[in-house]
C-alpha positions as YAML, in Angstrom:
chain: A
units: angstrom
residues:
- id: 1
  name: MET
  ca: [0.00, 0.00, 0.00]
- id: 2
  name: LYS
  ca: [1.30, 3.45, -0.91]
- id: 3
  name: LEU
  ca: [0.10, 6.55, 0.92]
- id: 4
  name: LEU
  ca: [0.64, 10.24, 0.23]
- id: 5
  name: ILE
  ca: [-0.10, 12.55, 3.14]
- id: 6
  name: PHE
  ca: [-0.33, 16.17, 2.07]
- id: 7
  name: GLY
  ca: [-1.47, 19.52, 3.38]
- id: 8
  name: THR
  ca: [0.63, 18.91, 6.46]
- id: 9
  name: HIS
  ca: [1.98, 21.17, 9.18]
- id: 10
  name: THR
  ca: [3.32, 24.64, 8.67]
- id: 11
  name: CYS
  ca: [6.87, 25.89, 9.04]
- id: 12
  name: GLY
  ca: [8.19, 25.42, 12.56]
- id: 13
  name: ASN
  ca: [4.94, 24.22, 14.15]
- id: 14
  name: ARG
  ca: [6.11, 21.51, 16.55]
- id: 15
  name: GLY
  ca: [2.56, 20.64, 17.64]
- id: 16
  name: ASP
  ca: [1.52, 19.83, 14.07]
- id: 17
  name: SER
  ca: [4.77, 17.92, 13.66]
- id: 18
  name: ALA
  ca: [3.99, 15.80, 16.72]
- id: 19
  name: ILE
  ca: [0.53, 15.01, 15.34]
- id: 20
  name: MET
  ca: [2.08, 13.99, 12.01]
- id: 21
  name: ARG
  ca: [4.64, 11.79, 13.77]
- id: 22
  name: GLY
  ca: [1.83, 10.11, 15.72]
- id: 23
  name: LEU
  ca: [-0.19, 9.56, 12.54]
- id: 24
  name: LEU
  ca: [2.78, 7.99, 10.75]
- id: 25
  name: ASP
  ca: [3.53, 5.77, 13.75]
- id: 26
  name: ALA
  ca: [-0.11, 4.62, 13.96]
- id: 27
  name: ILE
  ca: [-0.19, 3.78, 10.25]
- id: 28
  name: ARG
  ca: [3.12, 1.91, 10.59]
- id: 29
  name: GLN
  ca: [1.66, -0.16, 13.46]
- id: 30
  name: GLN
  ca: [-1.51, -1.04, 11.54]
- id: 31
  name: ALA
  ca: [0.12, -1.52, 8.12]
- id: 32
  name: PRO
  ca: [3.87, -2.13, 8.48]
- id: 33
  name: GLU
  ca: [4.19, -2.74, 4.74]
- id: 34
  name: ALA
  ca: [2.77, 0.70, 3.86]
- id: 35
  name: GLU
  ca: [5.01, 3.07, 1.92]
- id: 36
  name: MET
  ca: [4.34, 6.61, 3.12]
- id: 37
  name: ASP
  ca: [5.34, 9.90, 1.57]
- id: 38
  name: VAL
  ca: [4.62, 13.28, 3.13]
- id: 39
  name: MET
  ca: [4.13, 16.48, 1.13]
- id: 40
  name: SER
  ca: [4.46, 19.94, 2.65]
- id: 41
  name: ARG
  ca: [4.53, 23.60, 1.67]
- id: 42
  name: PHE
  ca: [7.63, 23.89, 3.85]
- id: 43
  name: PRO
  ca: [9.64, 20.78, 2.96]
- id: 44
  name: VAL
  ca: [12.99, 21.83, 4.40]
- id: 45
  name: SER
  ca: [11.75, 22.74, 7.89]
- id: 46
  name: SER
  ca: [9.26, 19.86, 7.82]
- id: 47
  name: ALA
  ca: [12.05, 17.40, 6.98]
- id: 48
  name: TRP
  ca: [14.09, 18.76, 9.87]
- id: 49
  name: LEU
  ca: [11.17, 18.45, 12.31]
- id: 50
  name: GLN
  ca: [10.16, 14.99, 11.07]
- id: 51
  name: GLY
  ca: [13.62, 13.56, 10.58]
- id: 52
  name: ARG
  ca: [12.58, 12.13, 7.22]
- id: 53
  name: PRO
  ca: [12.49, 13.23, 3.56]
- id: 54
  name: ILE
  ca: [9.54, 15.45, 2.66]
- id: 55
  name: ILE
  ca: [8.20, 16.14, -0.83]
- id: 56
  name: ALA
  ca: [7.68, 19.78, -1.81]
- id: 57
  name: ASP
  ca: [4.07, 20.63, -2.61]
- id: 58
  name: PRO
  ca: [4.13, 21.54, -6.33]
- id: 59
  name: ARG
  ca: [1.13, 23.84, -5.83]
- id: 60
  name: ASP
  ca: [3.38, 26.08, -3.76]
- id: 61
  name: GLN
  ca: [6.23, 26.58, -6.25]
- id: 62
  name: VAL
  ca: [5.43, 30.29, -6.41]
- id: 63
  name: SER
  ca: [6.64, 30.83, -2.84]
- id: 64
  name: GLY
  ca: [10.19, 29.79, -3.65]
- id: 65
  name: ASN
  ca: [10.37, 27.00, -1.05]
- id: 66
  name: GLN
  ca: [13.24, 24.63, -1.76]
- id: 67
  name: PRO
  ca: [12.33, 20.94, -1.82]
- id: 68
  name: ALA
  ca: [14.06, 18.58, 0.58]
- id: 69
  name: ARG
  ca: [13.39, 15.76, -1.89]
- id: 70
  name: THR
  ca: [11.55, 15.46, -5.17]
- id: 71
  name: ALA
  ca: [9.21, 12.61, -6.01]
...
């Protein structure tokens, strides 16, 4: 199973980051075989907060955010 989680937390919001971490952990417990990608408007800071690669939201290219990883 492949999952894409998008519309995630904003830049530097540790509370949203904790919720995302909990969601990913819960999915991993229920479906260990699941491949999960996360997409964010703020991929660099999100990757730092999550400790994992984050895909840049292509709808936000106008803002000049630099992707941490491209899909």
